[in-house]
Phi, psi and omega in degrees: 000143178245154178252123181294134181288340180266304185269340178083359179283149173276130183230148176289162182303327181294341179263357179277127181256327187220132174223126173209116183063236179266004182267123177235125182240131180275170182300321181293322186269347187301317179303318178296314180299315182298313182297315183290340181246014181293139182288345181263000185301313180300317180296321179292326179294330179269007173101357177286161177228082181303143183301324181300331181293335179295335183254001185285133180284349179254020184302316181295319177299318181294316179303315180290325178294317179296319178299321179290326178290320180291333180277346182275152183295336182284337185282000000 
């Protein structure tokens, strides 16, 4: 059993989507992890629309995350 670095739940190996170093991400948490660590996030925040984003399966998640960042006082 592995422990997800985001949610903290223990998950079997079949539910692990990402492992790098000490970071283990489960199937449920991966979209959130992917969006927050996307290499195009900064570009999207300044208003660009990289072509790769048109094909991303997490585009809706990213759109809502960017909207929440733009709406927050820190952004």
